[in-house]
C-alpha positions in Angstrom: 150.8 86.3 81.4 148.9 85.3 84.7 146.2 87.9 83.9 145.6 86.5 80.4 145.3 83.0 81.8 142.8 84.2 84.4 140.7 86.0 81.8 140.8 83.0 79.5 139.6 80.8 82.3 136.8 83.2 83.2 135.7 83.3 79.5 135.7 79.5 79.4 133.6 79.2 82.4 131.1 81.8 81.2 130.8 80.3 77.8 130.3 76.8 79.3 127.7 78.1 81.7 125.7 79.9 79.1 122.5 78.2 78.2 122.8 79.3 74.6 126.3 77.7 74.1 125.7 77.1 70.4 125.3 73.3 70.3 123.5 70.7 72.2 125.3 69.4 75.3 124.5 66.4 77.4 122.9 67.2 80.7 125.4 67.6 83.5 125.0 65.4 86.6 123.8 67.4 89.6 126.5 69.1 91.5 126.9 67.9 95.1 126.7 70.6 97.8 130.0 70.7 99.6 129.7 73.9 101.6 127.1 76.6 102.4 127.7 80.3 102.1 125.8 82.0 105.0 125.4 85.8 104.7 124.2 87.2 108.0 122.7 90.7 108.5 120.8 92.4 111.2 117.0 92.3 110.7 115.3 95.5 109.6 114.5 97.8 112.4 116.9 96.2 114.9 118.6 98.6 117.3 122.3 98.2 116.8 122.8 98.8 120.5 120.8 95.7 121.3 122.9 93.7 118.9 126.1 95.1 120.4 125.0 94.0 123.9 124.8 90.4 122.7 127.9 90.5 120.6 130.4 89.2 123.2 128.3 86.0 123.7 127.8 85.8 119.9 131.5 85.9 119.3 132.2 83.1 121.8 129.6 80.9 120.3 130.8 81.6 116.8 134.4 80.7 117.8 133.1 77.4 119.2 131.5 76.6 115.8 134.8 77.5 114.1 136.8 75.3 116.5 134.3 72.4 116.0 135.0 72.7 112.2 131.5 73.9 111.4 132.7 77.3 110.1 135.6 77.0 107.7 136.0 80.7 106.9 134.5 83.9 108.2 134.4 87.4 106.8 132.9 90.9 107.4 130.7 92.3 104.7 132.2 95.4 103.0 130.1 98.5 102.9 127.4 97.3 105.3 127.2 95.6 108.6 127.1 91.8 108.5 129.1 88.6 108.2 129.7 85.9 105.7 130.6 82.3 106.7 131.7 79.4 104.6 130.1 76.5 106.5 131.4 72.9 106.4 127.7 71.8 106.3 126.0 70.4 103.3 122.3 70.6 104.4 120.7 74.0 104.4 118.2 73.0 107.1 121.0 71.9 109.4 122.9 75.1 108.6 119.8 77.2 109.4 119.2 75.4 112.7 122.9 75.8 113.7 122.9 79.5 113.0 119.5 80.1 114.7 121.0 78.7 117.9 123.5 81.6 118.0 122.6 84.4 120.5 121.7 86.9 117.8 119.5 84.3 116.1 117.8 83.4 119.4 117.1 87.0 120.0 115.6 87.3 116.4 118.1 90.1 115.7 120.0 88.5 112.8 119.0 86.5 109.7 121.1 84.5 107.3 120.7 84.0 103.6 122.0 80.4 102.9 123.5 79.6 99.5 124.6 76.0 98.8 128.0 75.7 97.1 129.5 72.9 95.1 132.2 72.2 92.6 132.2 74.3 89.4 130.0 72.0 87.3 130.7 73.5 83.8 134.3 72.1 84.2 132.8 68.7 83.5 132.5 69.8 79.9 136.3 69.9 79.5 137.8 67.2 77.4 138.5 64.1 79.4 136.4 65.3 82.4 133.0 63.8 81.5 131.9 60.6 83.3 133.4 57.5 81.7 136.2 59.5 80.0 139.7 57.9 80.1 
């Protein structure tokens, strides 16, 4: 039962997100950025030994960001070296500046891909969810 509900939800989201949904829809309002997904990987050609030497300081500084509420969640990438952070930051420029201040960023050994995240905007198309609906 749970699996069928999950598949139904995924199907709904995909059909609502499709640009060729079959009929004209009013334009959705812009989705606000509520978090930023930051995917960090070592830069090409970086010697992993050099990165490991900085790692203890990197971990301490990353923990400070977590304890200050700037990092909400943190993960390891599967199948390759790197990290993924869910940041409690809404401005990509501020996120970039914050991450570049970490030791691996200062040493130019790690770079981050920043992806703004927000509420699932196609859900606004559900009955009763449009602005001005009762």
